[in-house]
C-alpha positions in Angstrom: 92.6 97.5 67.8 93.4 100.2 70.4 92.4 99.3 73.9 91.2 101.9 76.5 93.7 102.8 79.1 93.5 104.3 82.6 95.9 107.0 83.7 97.7 106.1 86.9 98.4 108.7 89.6 102.1 108.8 88.6 101.2 109.8 85.0 101.7 106.5 83.3 98.8 104.7 81.6 97.8 101.1 82.0 95.7 99.2 79.4 92.4 98.3 80.9 92.6 94.6 79.8 95.6 92.4 80.3 96.4 88.7 79.9 96.8 86.9 83.2 99.7 84.5 83.0 99.3 82.5 86.3 99.9 78.8 85.9 101.2 79.1 82.3 104.6 77.4 82.4 104.7 75.2 79.3 106.7 77.0 76.6 104.6 75.9 73.7 101.3 76.8 75.4 102.8 80.1 76.5 104.0 81.1 73.1 100.7 80.1 71.4 98.7 82.1 74.0 101.0 85.1 73.7 100.8 85.1 69.9 97.0 84.8 70.1 96.9 87.7 72.6 99.0 89.9 70.4 96.9 89.1 67.4 93.8 89.9 69.3 95.1 93.3 70.4 96.5 92.7 73.9 99.5 94.7 74.9 99.3 94.3 78.7 100.8 91.1 80.2 100.6 90.2 83.9 103.4 88.0 85.2 105.0 87.4 88.5 108.2 85.9 90.0 105.9 83.2 91.7 104.4 82.3 88.3 107.9 81.1 87.1 107.3 82.4 83.5 109.0 85.8 83.3 111.7 84.1 81.1 109.0 82.8 78.8 107.4 86.3 78.5 110.8 87.9 77.8 111.6 85.3 75.1 108.2 85.6 73.5 108.6 89.4 73.2 112.0 89.0 71.6 110.9 86.2 69.2 108.0 88.3 67.9 110.3 91.4 67.5 107.8 93.6 69.3 108.4 97.2 70.2 108.9 97.2 73.9 107.4 100.7 74.3 104.1 99.3 73.0 103.9 96.8 75.7 102.8 97.0 79.4 104.5 94.4 81.5 103.7 93.7 85.1 105.6 91.4 87.5 105.4 90.9 91.3 107.8 90.2 94.1 107.2 86.8 95.6 107.2 86.1 99.3 110.7 84.5 99.5 112.2 87.7 98.0 110.8 90.1 100.6 113.3 92.1 102.5 115.1 95.2 101.2 118.2 93.6 99.7 116.3 90.5 98.5 113.6 92.5 96.8 116.2 94.8 95.2 118.1 91.7 93.8 114.9 90.1 92.7 114.0 93.2 90.6 117.3 92.8 88.7 116.6 89.1 88.2 113.2 89.9 86.8 114.6 92.4 84.4 117.1 89.8 83.2 114.5 87.1 82.7 112.1 89.6 81.0 115.0 90.8 78.8 114.1 94.4 79.3 115.6 97.5 80.8 112.5 98.4 82.7 109.3 96.9 84.1 106.1 98.9 83.6 104.5 97.9 86.9 106.1 96.0 89.8 103.9 94.9 92.7 104.4 93.4 96.1 102.5 90.1 95.7 101.3 89.7 99.3 101.2 91.9 102.4 103.9 89.9 104.2 103.7 91.0 107.8 107.3 91.7 108.9 109.1 92.6 105.7 106.6 94.5 103.6 107.9 97.9 104.7 111.5 97.1 103.6 110.4 95.6 100.4 108.3 98.7 99.5 111.4 100.8 100.2 113.3 98.6 97.7 110.6 99.2 95.0 110.7 102.9 95.6 114.4 102.9 95.1 114.2 100.7 92.0 111.7 103.2 90.6 114.0 106.1 91.3 116.8 104.2 89.5 114.6 103.8 86.4 114.2 100.0 86.7 110.5 100.3 87.3 108.1 102.9 86.0 105.2 102.3 88.4 104.9 100.5 91.8 102.0 98.9 93.5 100.7 96.2 95.7 98.6 93.1 95.4 96.1 91.5 97.9 96.3 94.6 100.2 93.3 95.4 102.3 92.3 98.9 103.6 94.2 98.3 106.8 97.4 97.4 104.9 97.0 100.5 102.7 96.3 102.7 105.7 99.5 101.4 107.3 101.5 102.4 104.3 100.8 106.0 105.0 103.1 105.7 108.0 106.1 104.6 106.0 105.8 105.0 102.3 107.6 107.8 100.5 105.0 107.3 97.7 101.8 105.4 97.8 101.0 102.5 95.4 99.3 103.5 92.1 97.8 100.0 91.8 96.2 97.4 94.1 95.6 94.1 92.4 93.0 92.0 94.2 90.5 89.2 93.5 87.4 91.0 92.3 84.4 89.9 90.3 80.6 90.1 90.3 80.4 87.7 93.2 83.2 89.4 95.2 82.7 93.1 94.5 84.6 94.5 97.6 82.8 97.9 97.5 84.5 99.3 100.5 88.0 98.6 99.2 87.0 99.8 95.8 85.8 103.1 97.2 88.8 103.5 99.4 91.2 103.0 96.4 89.2 105.5 94.3 89.4 108.1 97.0 93.1 107.6 97.3 94.0 107.6 93.6 94.8 103.9 93.5 93.7 102.0 90.4 92.2 98.5 91.2 93.2 95.6 89.0 90.9 92.6 89.2 92.5 89.2 89.0 90.3 86.1 88.7 87.6 88.4 87.2 85.6 85.3 86.1 85.7 83.8 89.6 87.6 80.8 88.3 84.6 79.6 86.4 82.4 79.2 89.5 78.7 80.1 89.4 78.8 80.3 85.6 75.1 79.5 85.4 73.7 82.5 87.3 70.3 83.3 85.7 70.7 87.1 86.0 74.0 87.1 84.0 72.8 84.4 81.6 69.8 86.6 80.7 72.0 89.6 80.1 74.3 87.6 77.9 71.3 86.6 75.8 70.0 90.2 75.7 73.4 91.5 74.4 74.4 88.6 72.2 77.5 88.1 74.4 78.9 85.3 76.5 78.5 84.9 80.2 82.2 85.7 80.7 81.9 88.9 78.6 79.1 90.2 80.8 81.3 89.6 83.9 84.2 91.4 82.3 82.1 94.3 81.0 80.8 94.9 84.5 84.4 95.3 85.7 85.2 97.6 82.8 82.2 99.8 83.6 83.4 100.0 87.2 86.7 101.5 85.9 88.7 98.3 86.9 91.6 96.8 85.0 90.8 93.2 84.3 93.2 90.3 83.9 91.4 87.3 82.5 93.6 84.2 82.2 93.3 81.8 79.3 95.6 79.8 76.9 92.7 79.1 74.5 92.9 81.5 71.4 89.1 81.7 71.1 88.7 82.7 74.7 91.6 85.1 74.6 89.9 86.9 71.7 86.5 86.7 73.4 87.8 88.2 76.6 88.9 91.4 74.8 85.8 91.8 72.7 84.0 93.7 75.4 84.1 97.2 74.1 81.3 97.2 71.6 78.4 97.2 74.0 77.4 98.6 77.4 75.3 97.3 80.2 72.1 99.2 81.0 71.9 101.1 84.4 69.3 98.6 85.6 71.5 95.7 84.7 74.4 97.2 86.7 72.0 97.5 89.6 71.0 93.8 89.2 74.6 92.7 89.2 75.3 94.7 92.4 72.8 92.4 94.1 74.9 89.3 93.1 77.7 90.2 95.5 78.1 87.3 98.0 81.8 87.6 99.0 82.7 84.5 97.1 86.4 84.1 97.3 88.1 81.6 95.0 91.7 82.6 96.0 93.7 83.5 99.0 92.0 85.8 101.6 94.4 88.6 102.8 92.0 89.8 105.5 93.6 87.5 108.0 97.0 89.1 107.6 97.7 91.7 110.3 
């Protein structure tokens, strides 16, 4: 199964569905989920220094003897590693844990007020050195992205944020589109909250799909990269089986009305 990809502004391509790896720290559970994902067709894996499982991902790739060039691996710089030297060192540590010579996409995990400029410079340098292929940010708002224009040698190609049918962030989405920044949606299922909405339930019945698949399909049709998280093989498979149907225009309009700014994770709007 070949998944659709989106071309980044730096020329690289990112698979439109990735497996989110937050909170997956048990080795047995990780390996089972990873194998299920590979079998289902996933080739995009979203880790982070903060998740404390880069080593598990690196080991799983080696154990299965996978071709590194067929995989898209993301990691993120955690808050304690911000600062130019610390970020640079942390990239090397991530490479060692992942057992790879390069990381496809490295993000700054949060818009840390004081040190984000220096950390971004470190990512730019790591990209120049060939340690990272693409660089981006996570949890950045429009004001954070606008500020980057004053100091970045190159702008991020990705902004990974919480985004789902109940938190659609249309202004941020439009801004990123206008500036060539691909938006990745983490928590695309809103952490399982509001899973009984009548509008989505009716669409699921209409298409013979699950509630979650409707939510993910909405994101796909909005040209987002989605990162559903699961360690259950059946759900891992289900979350990628979203390319054999399309939502009708009137259904997309109905889903637009569901936006209620429901945040299930950290809110970056309070960070200056």
